[in-house]
C-alpha positions, 0 to 999 in steps of 0.5 A: 577532508581526510583520505579515508573519507575520500576513499569511502565516497569513491566506494559509494560512487562505485557501488551506486553506479553498479546499482544504477546498472541493476547488476548488484543485488543487496547482500542482506537477502538477495534471494527474495524477489523484489516488487518492481516499480518504475518512476519517470521524473518529468515536466507535465501540464496538470490542472491543480486549481480547477477547470476555470484556470489554466493548467500548471506546468509542474514537475512530477512522477509518471505524469501525475501529482502526487506521484503514484502511490507505491504499496507493498507489505512489511518485509517486502523487497522493493525495487524502483527504477527511476528515469530522469527526464527533467532538465537537471539532476535529481535523486529520490529519497525514501523518507522515513524508511530504515534502509541501506545508506546507499539507497538513501537518495542524497546526492554526492553523499550516498549516490551520484545524482541521476543526470538528465536522461539517466536512470538509477535503481533503488532496491531495499527491504521495508522493515517497518509497516507504516506511511512513508513518502518519496521526494527528491533530495537534489535541489529539493526546495525547488523540485518538491515545490514544483510537484515531485512527491509521492506516498509509499505505503507499507502495509502491516501483516496484521492490521486494524479493521477499517472500511477504507484505507485512504491517503491524503498527500497535502501539498502547498503551491505558490501560484501566480494569477495564470496558475503558473508556479512562481519562480522565486525559489530560495529567495532570502526572505523565505530562507530567513523566515518561515520558508516558502508558504504558498497560496494554494493547498491541494489534497492529492494534487487538486484543490478539493471542495468535498470528500464523500463519506458514508454514515457509519463507516470507519476510515483509516486516513493517512496524512502526509505533509509534502509541503516545502514549509507549511505546517498544518493543524487540521481540525475535523469538525463534528468528529473525534479522530484518533491518532494511531501512528506518527511518521509511520510508527504505531502509537498508543491510540489517542485523540490529538491535543486540542482536537488538532492534528499538527504536522510539520513538513515531511511528517505523517499521521495515521488516523482512525475516523469514525463517521458518526454524522447522519446521511446528508450532513456536511462537516468542515476540515479546517487548517488553523495553524497560522492564526492569520491564514485559517482556511477550510481545506474541504468538507466531509460530505455524507452521502444520502445512503443509510448508515453502513452500521450503527456507531462502531463498537470495534475498539481494536485500533492499536497497530502492531509495533515495528521491530525498532531497537529500544534505546537504553536511556541509563547508559546512553551517550548524550549530545546537544544540538543547537539550532540557530539563525534566521530573522529575529534570531541572535546569530551574528556569525557562523562557521562557513567552509571552515572559517568564521563568517559574519551574518552579512557574508552568510546572507551573500551566500544564500545562508541564514541558519546553522547547526551547532554554529556551522552553516552547511551548503551542499550535502557533502561535509564532515560529520558533526557527530560520529556515533558507534554502531548499536550504541544508544544516544540521547540528543537534546535539540535546542531551538534558539530561533524565532521559527519552527523547525521540523528536524529529520534524521535519515535512516533511523527512527527515534523516540521523542522523550521530553519537551521543555524538560517534561516527559512526553505522554506517548514517547512516540517514535518519529523520524521528524520532530517539530520544534517550536521557537525556543523549545527544547526537545529530547530524542533517543535512539539506537544508532543501528544503521551504518553510514553517513546520514543527513540531519536537517530541517525539513522546511526545505528553504531552511535546509538549503539555507544552512540548517543541515549536517551529517551524522556518521554511524560506524 
């Protein structure tokens, strides 16, 4: 590690301490009044699976799962004071928000972790409208798996017209027969395979049988995948939802391929759902991603009320674009990122702490994955890529493993421009791209946010098992 890196981290640590004390406003617009919220991270006992089962000991924000939905308007300045009442350190990462590096919530890289009994103040402006979420980046496989997550909604200044704006935060739990959370976090089977897939799925913190709707209404449904590892492929039987945003960013309205809304961990989708059924009808919402684990999430149940209106003629469902710089593909610098490791993979060794380690040594250290041949542990290490501020980049991501990987870049959004050499239809902006086994995906972006940014798989067991790194923008 060079002295410049050490000095930079000291500066970050010092700035974080001042911000934690609430005495250092951000320099970009200090005159704008912030909308302030407070979050308390603490254990609680909540009913997840119905009154017939015992309550579950969870970790959560403000005594609820998910944490409180934070809603602001595009361009608002947000201030969130986080108090830690957990028995261990924590942080809060504001997933998908293009914010200053010091507010990104990555322990030791962008801030000192919040110790038990401590507080930290996050403050930033929200440049993009859309659906985002928040969660810890400290021991995230366990802390998220115990319930710490919540939705952050940034409303458009000029939005689409709907009757209801609804958020479904989808979580996945591994519960024992007494409804307690299984303590087998970060076991090597989960780390080296598909991650911690649970046996209970909740919508907004509870197992739900029904969701009541009214004939003729139009809803905006914001889906957030807050699970550690579960990938969802939701089918809305009897309905034809249209996707209007992915990972918070507007997209050309379209019906999802094969009628399935596919969301890897951390990914979001905004849907327009026109309720075209009749009063009293019921339709299933089914998750069909895993062939052997198909299940009914819930039923859309129509009330007996008369239709709110005739089938909607309101076709204006395109959202206004967010102010993201368009990458210049013809002059972009190109890089290749290779994902390796896991069971049934071909990785026999990787670089660990600067030295070559065989797969047995990696497993002994709780690692099973690598990016460009390096297995990372902890959040602080030398960047594997250094980008020039405001330059365009195209990154070819190559998944050489037998498993899916939702790859997330902090501090930026990127266009997904091709899959397996074929141009994507919608060139969608995302912050988390799902790669299937052996798939190649190209993304493009302008590196316009300075700092050290995490790049990692958002199957949290894969992240903590080595599939993460740092990209520096200077």
